[in-house]
ROTIVEX-539368 format. One line per 2 residues: their letters; for each residue z, y, x of C-alpha. Coordinates in Angstrom, 1 decimal, padded with zeros to 4 digits, always signed. Layout:
<nodes>
A> Z:Y:X  ...
</nodes>
This chain:
<nodes>
MD> +011.8:-014.3:+041.9  +013.1:-014.1:+038.4
VW> +010.5:-011.4:+037.6  +007.6:-013.6:+038.9
LY> +009.0:-016.6:+037.0  +009.1:-014.6:+033.8
AW> +005.6:-013.4:+034.3  +004.3:-016.9:+034.9
IK> +006.0:-018.2:+031.7  +004.4:-015.4:+029.7
IR> +001.0:-016.2:+031.1  +001.4:-019.9:+030.3
RY> +002.5:-019.1:+026.8  -000.5:-016.8:+026.3
RK> -003.0:-019.4:+027.6  -001.5:-022.1:+025.3
KI> -001.7:-019.8:+022.3  -005.4:-019.1:+023.0
ML> -006.1:-022.8:+023.5  -004.4:-023.7:+020.2
LN> -006.0:-020.8:+018.2  -008.5:-022.3:+015.8
LD> -009.9:-019.9:+013.2  -012.4:-022.3:+011.6
FS> -010.0:-023.4:+008.7  -012.3:-026.3:+008.0
GH> -010.9:-028.4:+005.1  -008.4:-025.7:+004.1
NT> -007.9:-024.7:+000.5  -009.5:-021.2:+000.2
HY> -009.1:-020.9:-003.6  -005.3:-020.6:-003.9
GT> -003.9:-017.8:-006.0  -006.7:-015.6:-007.3
HG> -009.0:-016.2:-004.4  -011.2:-018.4:-006.6
LH> -011.2:-016.1:-009.6  -014.9:-015.2:-009.3
SY> -017.8:-016.4:-007.2  -018.9:-014.0:-004.4
AA> -021.4:-014.5:-001.6  -020.1:-014.6:+002.0
KC> -016.4:-014.4:+001.2  -014.0:-014.4:+004.1
PP> -011.5:-017.3:+004.2  -008.0:-016.0:+003.2
QL> -006.4:-017.8:+006.1  -008.4:-015.6:+008.5
VK> -007.0:-012.5:+006.8  -003.5:-014.0:+006.9
YG> -003.9:-014.4:+010.7  -004.9:-010.8:+011.1
LE> -002.0:-009.5:+008.9  +000.6:-011.6:+010.7
EY> -000.7:-010.8:+014.2  -001.4:-007.1:+013.9
SK> +000.7:-005.7:+011.0  +004.2:-005.9:+009.6
IG> +005.8:-006.0:+006.1  +005.5:-002.7:+004.2
DL> +002.4:-001.5:+006.2  -000.6:+000.1:+004.6
VL> -003.7:-002.1:+005.0  -007.3:-000.9:+004.5
DP> -010.4:-002.8:+003.7  -013.2:-000.2:+003.6
MV> -015.8:-002.8:+002.4  -013.5:-004.8:+000.2
GS> -016.1:-007.1:-001.5  -014.2:-009.5:-003.8
GT> -010.8:-008.4:-002.6  -009.7:-011.2:-000.2
TL> -007.9:-008.7:+002.1  -006.0:-007.1:-000.8
VE> -004.9:-010.4:-002.3  -003.5:-011.6:+001.1
AK> -001.9:-008.2:+001.8  -000.1:-008.5:-001.6
IH> +001.1:-012.1:-000.9  +002.3:-011.1:+002.6
KR> +004.2:-008.0:+001.4  +001.8:-005.3:+002.6
NS> +000.6:-002.3:+000.6  -003.2:-002.1:+000.5
IG> -006.2:+000.0:-000.3  -009.8:-001.0:-000.7
YD> -013.1:+000.7:-001.1  -016.6:-000.7:-002.0
ID> -019.8:+000.9:-003.0  -020.5:-001.9:-005.5
PL> -018.8:-001.4:-008.9  -018.7:-005.1:-009.7
AC> -017.0:-005.8:-006.4  -014.4:-003.2:-007.2
LI> -013.7:-004.7:-010.6  -013.3:-008.2:-009.2
SR> -011.0:-007.1:-006.3  -008.9:-004.9:-008.5
TK> -008.4:-007.7:-011.0  -007.6:-010.3:-008.3
SN> -005.0:-008.2:-006.6  -003.0:-007.1:-009.6
FI> -000.8:-009.6:-011.4  -001.0:-009.9:-015.2
SD> +001.5:-011.9:-017.3  +000.0:-014.9:-019.1
KI> +001.5:-013.8:-022.5  -000.5:-010.5:-022.3
ID> -003.7:-012.3:-021.3  -003.3:-014.9:-024.1
KA> -002.9:-012.1:-026.8  -006.0:-010.2:-025.6
YL> -008.1:-013.4:-025.2  -007.3:-014.7:-028.7
AV> -008.1:-011.3:-030.3  -011.5:-011.2:-028.6
IN> -012.5:-014.8:-029.2  -011.5:-014.7:-032.9
KT> -013.5:-011.6:-033.6  -016.5:-013.0:-031.7
NK> -016.3:-016.3:-033.6  -016.1:-014.4:-036.9
DI> -019.3:-012.4:-036.1  -021.1:-015.6:-035.0
LL> -020.4:-017.2:-038.3  -021.7:-014.2:-040.1
LQ> -024.9:-014.3:-038.1  -025.3:-018.0:-038.9
KK> -024.9:-017.2:-042.6  -027.5:-014.5:-042.2
TK> -025.2:-011.9:-043.7  -026.1:-009.2:-041.2
SL> -024.8:-005.7:-041.7  -026.1:-002.8:-039.7
AL> -022.8:-002.8:-037.7  -023.1:-006.5:-036.9
LK> -026.7:-006.1:-035.9  -025.7:-003.3:-033.5
RS> -022.9:-005.4:-032.1  -025.2:-008.4:-031.4
TP> -028.0:-006.4:-029.9  -028.2:-006.9:-026.1
PE> -028.7:-004.1:-023.6  -032.3:-003.4:-022.4
FP> -033.2:-004.5:-018.9  -036.4:-006.1:-017.5
NI> -037.1:-009.8:-018.2  -034.0:-010.3:-020.4
DY> -035.9:-012.9:-022.5  -036.9:-014.7:-019.3
WF> -033.3:-014.9:-017.9  -031.4:-015.4:-021.2
NK> -032.1:-017.5:-024.4  -032.1:-015.4:-027.6
GV> -028.9:-017.2:-028.9  -027.2:-016.6:-025.6
QE> -028.1:-012.9:-025.7  -026.5:-012.5:-029.1
KL> -023.3:-014.2:-028.2  -023.0:-012.3:-024.9
AL> -023.6:-009.0:-026.7  -020.9:-009.8:-029.2
LA> -018.4:-011.0:-026.5  -019.1:-007.8:-024.4
FH> -018.6:-005.6:-027.5  -015.2:-007.1:-028.4
IN> -014.0:-007.2:-024.8  -014.8:-003.5:-024.5
NT> -013.0:-002.7:-027.8  -009.9:-004.8:-027.3
KM> -006.7:-002.8:-027.9  -005.0:-003.8:-024.7
NN> -004.4:-002.1:-021.3  -007.2:-001.7:-018.7
KV> -005.9:-004.5:-016.5  -006.2:-007.1:-019.2
RD> -009.6:-005.7:-020.3  -010.8:-006.0:-016.7
FL> -009.5:-009.6:-016.5  -011.7:-010.4:-019.6
WV> -014.7:-008.6:-018.0  -014.3:-010.7:-014.8
AF> -014.3:-013.8:-016.9  -017.5:-012.5:-018.7
SG> -019.2:-011.9:-015.4  -018.0:-015.3:-014.2
II> -019.9:-017.3:-016.8  -023.1:-015.6:-015.7
LA> -022.7:-015.5:-011.9  -021.7:-019.2:-011.6
KA> -023.3:-022.5:-010.6  -023.4:-023.6:-014.3
SV> -024.5:-020.2:-015.5  -025.3:-019.3:-019.1
AN> -028.4:-017.5:-017.7  -031.6:-019.4:-017.0
AR> -030.9:-019.4:-013.3  -029.7:-021.5:-010.4
DI> -028.3:-020.5:-006.9  -027.2:-017.4:-008.8
VH> -024.6:-016.3:-006.3  -027.3:-016.1:-003.7
SR> -029.4:-012.9:-003.6  -032.5:-015.1:-004.0
HH> -031.7:-017.1:-007.1  -034.3:-019.0:-009.1
FL> -035.3:-019.6:-012.7  -033.9:-022.7:-014.3
KH> -034.7:-023.4:-018.0  -031.7:-025.0:-019.8
QN> -032.6:-028.1:-021.9  -030.0:-027.2:-024.4
EP> -028.7:-023.7:-025.1  -025.5:-023.0:-023.2
DV> -022.4:-022.7:-025.3  -021.3:-019.2:-024.3
LE> -017.9:-019.2:-026.0  -017.0:-022.7:-024.7
KF> -017.8:-021.6:-021.1  -015.8:-018.4:-021.6
EK> -012.8:-020.3:-022.9  -012.9:-022.7:-019.9
RI> -013.3:-019.8:-017.5  -010.3:-018.0:-019.0
LK> -008.1:-021.1:-018.9  -008.9:-021.6:-015.2
MR> -008.4:-017.9:-014.4  -005.0:-017.8:-016.2
KQ> -003.7:-020.7:-014.0  -005.0:-018.9:-010.9
MQ> -003.3:-015.6:-012.0  +000.0:-017.3:-012.6
EF> -000.1:-019.0:-009.2  -000.8:-015.6:-007.6
GQ> +002.2:-014.2:-009.4  +004.4:-017.0:-007.9
LC> +003.0:-016.3:-004.4  +003.7:-012.6:-004.7
GD> +007.1:-012.8:-006.4  +008.6:-009.6:-007.9
SK> +006.5:-007.3:-005.8  +006.5:-003.5:-006.1
LK> +003.8:-003.1:-003.5  +000.9:-000.8:-004.2
VN> -002.7:-002.0:-004.4  -005.4:+000.6:-005.0
VH> -009.1:-000.1:-005.3  -011.7:+002.6:-005.5
TG> -015.5:+002.9:-005.7  -016.4:+004.5:-002.5
DA> -018.5:+004.5:+000.7  -017.1:+003.1:+004.0
RS> -019.3:+005.7:+005.8  -017.2:+008.5:+004.3
LP> -013.7:+007.6:+003.3  -011.5:+010.1:+001.4
IK> -008.4:+009.1:+003.5  -006.3:+011.3:+005.7
NN> -006.5:+011.0:+009.5  -004.1:+008.6:+011.2
SI> -002.6:+007.3:+007.9  -003.5:+003.5:+008.0
DF> -001.5:+000.8:+009.8  -004.1:-001.9:+009.9
VF> -007.8:-002.4:+009.0  -009.3:-005.8:+008.2
TS> -012.9:-006.0:+007.0  -016.0:-008.3:+006.9
PP> -019.0:-006.0:+006.6  -022.4:-007.0:+005.1
YA> -025.0:-008.6:+007.3  -028.2:-006.8:+008.3
TA> -030.8:-007.3:+005.6  -029.4:-010.8:+004.8
LD> -027.6:-010.4:+001.5  -028.8:-008.2:-001.4
YP> -025.7:-007.9:-003.6  -027.4:-005.8:-006.4
RA> -030.1:-008.5:-006.8  -027.4:-011.2:-006.9
HF> -025.2:-009.3:-009.4  -027.7:-007.7:-011.7
LA> -027.7:-010.5:-014.3  -024.0:-009.7:-015.0
VS> -024.0:-006.0:-014.3  -026.8:-005.3:-016.8
WM> -024.4:-006.4:-019.6  -021.4:-004.5:-018.3
QP> -022.2:-000.8:-018.5  -019.1:-000.1:-020.6
VL> -016.7:-001.1:-017.8  -018.9:-000.4:-014.7
GV> -020.4:+002.9:-015.9  -023.9:+001.9:-014.6
NY> -027.0:+000.4:-016.2  -029.6:-001.8:-014.6
KK> -031.9:+001.0:-013.5  -029.1:+003.1:-011.8
YK> -027.6:+000.0:-010.3  -030.9:-001.0:-008.8
QK> -031.5:+002.5:-007.4  -028.0:+002.6:-005.9
GG> -028.7:-000.8:-004.2  -031.0:+000.9:-001.7
TY> -028.0:+002.9:-000.3  -025.9:-000.2:+000.5
IG> -025.1:-000.9:+004.1  -027.3:-003.8:+005.2
SE> -029.7:-003.4:+002.2  -033.2:-004.7:+002.7
HG> -034.4:-002.0:+000.2  -034.3:+001.8:+000.4
TT> -036.1:+004.2:+002.6  -037.6:+003.1:+005.9
QE> -039.0:+006.5:+006.8  -038.5:+007.9:+010.3
KV> -035.1:+009.6:+010.4  -033.1:+011.5:+013.0
YD> -029.5:+010.1:+013.0  -026.3:+011.9:+014.0
TK> -025.0:+008.8:+015.7  -026.1:+007.3:+019.0
LG> -026.6:+003.6:+019.6  -025.9:+001.6:+022.8
TT> -028.3:-000.3:+024.9  -028.0:-003.6:+023.0
AQ> -028.9:-002.0:+019.6  -031.8:-000.1:+021.2
SI> -033.1:-003.3:+022.8  -033.1:-005.1:+019.4
IA> -034.8:-002.3:+017.6  -037.5:-002.1:+020.2
QL> -038.1:-005.9:+020.1  -038.4:-005.8:+016.3
KR> -040.7:-002.8:+016.3  -043.3:-004.8:+018.2
ID> -043.3:-007.5:+015.5  -042.2:-005.8:+012.2
NR> -041.9:-002.1:+012.1  -040.2:-002.1:+008.7
KS> -037.6:-004.6:+009.7  -036.9:-002.6:+012.9
RL> -036.2:+000.5:+010.8  -033.9:-001.4:+008.4
VE> -031.9:-002.8:+011.3  -031.8:+000.7:+013.0
RY> -030.4:+002.1:+009.7  -027.9:-000.7:+009.5
FH> -026.5:-000.1:+013.0  -026.3:+003.7:+012.4
DM> -024.5:+003.0:+009.0  -022.1:+000.7:+010.7
SC> -021.5:+003.3:+013.4  -020.4:+005.7:+010.7
AI> -018.2:+003.1:+009.1  -016.5:+002.1:+012.4
SE> -016.0:+005.8:+013.2  -014.3:+006.2:+009.8
MN> -012.0:+003.2:+010.5  -011.0:+004.7:+013.8
RV> -010.4:+008.1:+012.2  -008.0:+006.9:+009.5
LK> -006.2:+004.4:+011.7  -002.9:+005.4:+013.3
PN> -002.8:+005.5:+017.1  -002.2:+002.2:+018.9
KH> -003.0:+000.2:+015.7  -005.6:-002.5:+015.2
VV> -008.9:-003.1:+013.4  -010.2:-006.6:+012.8
IV> -013.9:-007.0:+012.0  -015.4:-010.3:+011.1
VC> -019.1:-010.3:+011.8  -021.9:-012.9:+011.8
PS> -024.8:-012.6:+014.3  -028.1:-013.4:+012.7
HI> -031.8:-013.8:+013.4  -034.5:-011.6:+012.0
RK> -038.1:-012.6:+012.6  -036.7:-015.2:+015.0
IE> -035.1:-012.4:+017.1  -031.4:-012.8:+017.8
IP> -029.3:-010.0:+016.4  -026.0:-010.0:+018.4
TH> -024.2:-007.8:+015.9  -020.8:-008.3:+017.6
KV> -022.1:-006.8:+020.8  -023.5:-003.8:+019.0
FT> -020.2:-003.2:+017.2  -018.2:-003.4:+020.4
EI> -020.5:-000.9:+022.0  -020.0:+001.4:+019.0
AS> -016.2:+000.9:+019.1  -016.1:+001.5:+022.9
SL> -017.9:+004.8:+022.5  -015.2:+005.9:+020.0
GM> -012.4:+005.1:+022.5  -011.4:+001.8:+020.9
KL> -010.6:-001.1:+023.1  -011.7:-004.7:+022.4
VA> -008.4:-006.6:+022.9  -009.6:-010.0:+021.6
EH> -012.8:-011.8:+020.6  -012.7:-015.2:+018.8
IR> -015.6:-017.4:+017.7  -015.2:-019.4:+014.5
TI> -017.5:-021.9:+012.8  -018.4:-021.0:+009.2
DA> -017.6:-023.7:+006.7  -021.1:-024.1:+005.1
GK> -019.6:-025.9:+002.1  -017.4:-023.0:+001.1
RV> -018.8:-019.7:+002.3  -021.9:-019.0:+000.2
LP> -024.7:-017.6:+002.5  -028.4:-016.9:+001.8
HV> -030.9:-019.7:+002.0  -032.8:-019.4:+005.3
RG> -036.2:-021.0:+005.9  -037.7:-021.7:+009.3
GF> -039.8:-018.6:+009.5  -036.6:-016.4:+009.6
GN> -034.8:-018.1:+012.4  -031.7:-020.2:+012.7
RM> -029.2:-020.4:+009.8  -025.9:-018.4:+010.3
ST> -023.3:-020.8:+011.5  -020.8:-018.9:+013.6
EY> -018.8:-015.7:+013.2  -017.1:-013.4:+015.7
VL> -013.6:-012.1:+014.9  -013.4:-008.8:+016.8
IY> -010.0:-007.1:+017.3  -010.0:-003.5:+018.4
KK> -007.1:-001.2:+019.3  -007.1:+002.5:+018.8
GN> -005.9:+004.6:+021.7  -003.4:+007.3:+021.8
</nodes>
C-alpha cells in the first residue's frame, strides 16, 4: 500500500510540474548581465537556458553550445557555475559570445576606451584642419567593399576607419580590445545605426538616408557606457568565478571534441533558409578584418556554407546521412513547387543530421541535449522541423524525454520579416529534450 501511495504522489507531483511549466517568459527581462551587449537576430531567452541548466546539469559540469550565436548559453552557464564551450562558424558571433561570457574590470575598460577615443578625436581635429599627413590619410581610409558610399556617408567612413585603426592598435590585452570591437560593431548593427540602413539586425535590412550625419564618436561613447554597466552587472552575477569559458570558430557538423566528454548540450540552431547572418552582419564585418581575419569577399563566400543558408550550392548531391519519412515528405512537396527551395531544405536537414550526430557523439552516456527549434513555412508548406529532428535523434539512439511548446515574444526576439507569400510568421518554438543512451 505504501508503495502504491508513493507512486501516486510522484505522479501527482509530475503532472503538477508539467501543468505549471511555462517557458514563454513573456514580460521577463532578457537583457540582464551581458545578454544585451550586442543586437543579434533570433536570440534565445536566457531564462530558457537557465531552465535547461537547472533541470539537466549540475554545478561544475561542462556545457556545450555547438551553434553558439551571441553566447546566451555561455553567459548563463557562467552565472550558474558551469564550465562551457561554444563553437560557431560565424566569426562575429564568436567575438560577441567570447566578450559577453568573460568578465573585464571597469578600470581596464576605462583606460583602453580613453586611449582610443583621445587618439581618434586628435586625428579628427587634424582632418578638420586639413593638415593631412600620409599616415593620417592611411588611417582614415576605409576598407574596400561593394556600395560602401551607398551604406555610409563619407564623414562616417573616415571616423569609423580611424576608430577601427586605434581599437586595433590599442596596447591592451585581447579581451579589452574585443570589448571595444563589439562596441564598434554595435553602433553599426543597431536600430539607430551609423549606417544608412534600418531593420539592420534583420537579414533583409533596407536603405535609410540620414537627414544629418550620425555622430560616430558620440554613439560609440554611449554604447561603451551602456556596455560597461552591463559588464559590471555580469561580474556581480558571476561572483569570483574561476570557471572556464572557451569560444572557438568551428563547425557544428564536425566538432574537435573527444567522445563522451560533455555533460550537457543546449543549442538553438539556425532556421531553414529564414535568416542570412552574413547578409545581416556584413556592414560591420567589412570594417573588422583586423580582429575577425576575414574581408567582405571571403565572408560572403563562407556564408554559403552556413547551416540553413539560402545561398550556396543547390546541385544534386549524394549525402552520407539518411532522412526519415517526415523530411522526405517535405522535400517531395517542395520539389513540386520550387526545386531550388527543396534542395536547400534537403541540405539543411542533412546538415542538422550531422550536427545532431556530433552532439550525440561528444555527450556522455545518460546525459541530455536540449534543442530549441522553430517550425516554419516555406512556399506556404509547413516545415515541422521539430519532428524531423526527433526522427534524426531517434535514429541515433537518442530518446525524446520531453517536448514543450513556447510562444515567441515577438517584441524581444528579432525574427525575419515575413510577407503573405511566404506563409505564416514564426510564432511558436519547440523545446526538445533528448537523452543519450548507455
